[in-house]
N, C-alpha and C positions, 0 to 999 in steps of 0.2 A: 422538441428543442430545435432551433433553428439558428443560434449563433455558433459564430466559427469558433477558431482557436484567436484567429488573430484578434475577433472581435471581443475576445475576452481577457484580453490583456497579458495572455501569457508570456510576452516577449517583452516584457517593459523593460526589465533586468537583465545583468552581464550574463546571470546562470539560467537565463531561459536557453529551451534546449530547441533552439530554432533549427541550429543545425540538423536536427535529426528530420526535418520535414526538409531541407534540398538533398541532401545524402540519401534518403528515403524513396523519395516520391516515384511512386508508380511502379514499385519493385515488388508489389503483391499481386500476383494476381489468378481468377478466383474459375472455376471448371468452365464456365462459359466464355472466358478468355478476355472478360472487363478488367478493370484493375481495381484491386482493394487501397484505399484514400488513405496513402502514411497518416493522414491527419490522426488517424486512429491508432497509428503507434505513439503519439505525440500525447494524447489522453491518455494512453496507457502507461506510459509514463512516469504522469504526472499522478494520476489516481493510486496505482497500484502501493503506495505505501499508506493511503488514507480508507485502502481498503481489507488488504489483505495484512494488517500488523494487527487489525482487529479480530484477523480469523483463530486464535491462539481459543479453546473452550475454556472459560470461566470457571477458576475456583474462587470460593472464599477461602482464608487462610488456616481453618479448622479442615474443609475438605481439603487443602494439600498435606497437608500434616498426614492424614488417614491415607493419601494414596500415593505418597513419597517417600523413596526406600532410602533418602538422604537428608541430613540438615540443610542443604543451601535450597533443596530444592521447597522445602516444608516453611523458608521462610518469605517463598514465592507467591504476591497475592493470584497469579498469572501462570496455568501449566507450561512447561516448558517442554522445549522438542522442536521440528521440523515439519512443516506442513505444504504438501507438492501438489500446484495448480497445474492444468491445463489451460490455456486461452486459443478462446475457441470466436471465429466469426460466422455464427450460422452453424453450419456442420464444419468448416475450416479452421484444421487445427494452426494456429499463429506462432505456437510455442509453447513455452514451460515458465511457469515460476515457483517459485522457491522462496518462505517464510518460517525462519526461525530465531528461536528466541531461549535465552538463557540467562542465568542469575548469578554472577559474580561477586562477590567483596561487598555485599549490598547495593548491586548495580544493575539495572536493567540494560541488556544486550539484543538488540532486536537486528538483525541481518535478512535481507533481501536479495533473492537472484531474479533475474528475466533472462530471457532469453528470445529471441524474436527469429523468424528465420522463413523463408522461400518454400514455397509449393516443394522443391527440388530437395528438402533439408540444407541448404547453405544457410551458415549463416548469414544475418546484417546488422542483430543489433544486441549486444550483451550490455547489461545494467545491473550494478552492487551498489547497494545502499547499504551502510553501517549506521545506527542510532543507538547512543548511550545514554543513560537516565540513572537518576538516583531512584532509591527503595517508593520516594514520594513520586518519582514521576517530573524531576526538575532535570531538565537541559543539563547536559554534558558537555556530547561532544555528535559531530553529525560529517562524513564522510562519504559519496558517491565516483564512482567510473561507472563512465560509458564506453562503451567502442563501438564504431559504426565500423560495418565492414562494407565497401562500394568493390567490388572487384578483385583487383590485385589493391587497393588501395587499405588503412585500414588510420579511422582518425581517432584521438582519446581524449575526453574531458574531463578532466578529474577536482572537484569541490572540496572543500572541508570547513568546519568549521567548531568553533569550541566556544563555551557559552560559561558568563560571569556576571554575578549580580545583577542581569538583565538587559548586558551587552554581549553580544555578536560577535567575534573575531571569523572574517568570510579569509579564503583564499583559494585560489584557480588558476588558470593559466596563464591570465591578463593580470597578478597581483591581488594585491592583497589591500582590506579595508576592513571597518568595525562601522555598526550602527547600535545606538540605545534603540530597542525592543520596549514602547509601552505598554505596561501592564502584566499579568503575567499571561504566561503562554506555555505550551507543551511544543513536542516535537514528533510524537508519534500518538494517536487515539487509544493505546493503552489504558487512560484514566478514565475515558468513557465505558472501556469493558468494565472498569470493574463496580464502576456508581452503576450502571445497567443491572448485573449480579447483584449488585447487594440489595437494590430495591424490589427486584422480584420479578423483571421484565414486565411489568403492566404495561397493557395497550395503552394505547394514546400518549403514553412517556416522554418526554421531549429532553434531549441533552443537548447542552450548549459549551464551547471552549473553544480557546483560540489557540488555532497549530500555526505554529512556524514553519515552513518548509523555501529553502531560497530558491528553489526552482521554479516557484512561481511566484512568490514575492522576498527581497532579500534583503528591502528594509520593513519590514511590518509583519508583523503576524495576522492571518485570515481567522476568520471565523469558521468553525465547525459544526455541524449540529445534527443529530440522529435521533431520529423518531423511530419509536416503536408503534406499526401496524397493526400488528398480531395474527395471528397461526393461518397457513395458507398451503391448499395444495400446490406441490408446487414439480415441474416435469424438470425430472434430470437424467443422465444418461443411462441408470441402470431403472428406470423409472419412477412415478412419481412417490412424492414423499410430502408426507405432512410437517410445514417448517414455520419458522418464526421469521416475519419478513418484517425487517426494518429499513428506513431510506437515511442516505446521510447526503449533506451539502457539503462542500470544502470551498470557501471562495466562490471564483467564480462557475465551479463542477456542483451542476445541480443532480437530483432523480439519480444516485448511485446504491441499487437497490442488494441490499445482504440477506443473503437466505440461513436461518442457523437450525441446527438438528436442537433434540432437546437437550445437549451435551454443552449445549451453548457455542459450538463449532460452525462458523461460516462454513457451508459447502458449496455457496455459490454467488458470485458477486455481478450485478450485471449491470453494464452501464450503456445508456441508448444516445446517442448523440451524433449529429452529421449526417441523419439517416442509415444509421448502422447500427448493430447490437454487439458490446462486446462481451465476451462471459467468461469468466475464471471457475475454473470445479473442481472441486475436491478431489485429488485420484491418491491422496497417500498420508500417513504422518507415519513418521521416527518419535519413541520416544528418547531421549536425551543418554547421552552413557551413562552408568552407571545407575540406571532405573530400569523397571524392569514392570 
C-alpha cells in the first residue's frame, strides 16, 4: 500500500492526531541508526481501537453462563478481562497496548491504553481511550486522552463525545460542537465479533458495519469490513501456530490482518503500510476481579 497518511485524509477534522507527526518526527531509531517513521505511530493510534477491541475471545451467551462465576459476566455476550499486547516493528519493541472489557449495569465499557517509547525506554506517547455502549452496542460515550512527551515538554489532547438519537456532541481543547450522524453506526467492532461467532467463523464470510471514530472523521461514520480468510500457519514469538486469519478495513485503513486462536482470541494483528510492518502480539491476559 503506497498511500500516505496525508493522502488518506486523516487530517480532515479538528480531532485529527496531526500533532503526533510533528512531535514524534524522527524519535525512533533502529539498530542500524536509521529513523523509524513517526507515521507508523499515527497509524497505530488510529488502528489500535479497531483491531484490539476485537481481541476478546468470543463466547455465546450460554457459554458465558457456564464459565462465569457471577451474574454480571453471564449477561455479557463477550468475555470480560484485560488483554496485554506488545507493539513491534520487526524485532524492535515500540511499546505496549492493553485492552480491557467490562460489563456494568447493562453497559459494555471498553478501555484501551497504549504506551510508545524510545529504544532507551523514555516515554514519548501515552494514549487512553474509553468507550461505553449499551448491551446491544448502541453508542453512549467516548473519551480519549493523548499525551505527547518531547524532552522536557508535554502536550495533552482530550476528546470526549456523547451520543443521543443519532447525534454526537463533541468536546475537545478547541471547543464544543455537535453533528447528526446519518444511519445506524457503532463506536467499536464488538458487534462484528458477536456476529462472526454466532455464524461459526466460516471462511469467505464478510461483515460490514459503520463505525464512528472522531480521530478519523468527526462528521460521519465510516465503513468497517471484516472478512474471514481461513486457517493458516502463523509465526509467533514462541513458535508457529494454526490460527484463523481475518482481514479488516476501516475507512482509509486497509489490509489489517488479524489472527485468532481456537478460542477466537486475537493473538496477533499486523498492519503493513508505508513500507513498514507493525505487529501487535498478545502477551498476557487477566481475568476480571471476582472471576476465576
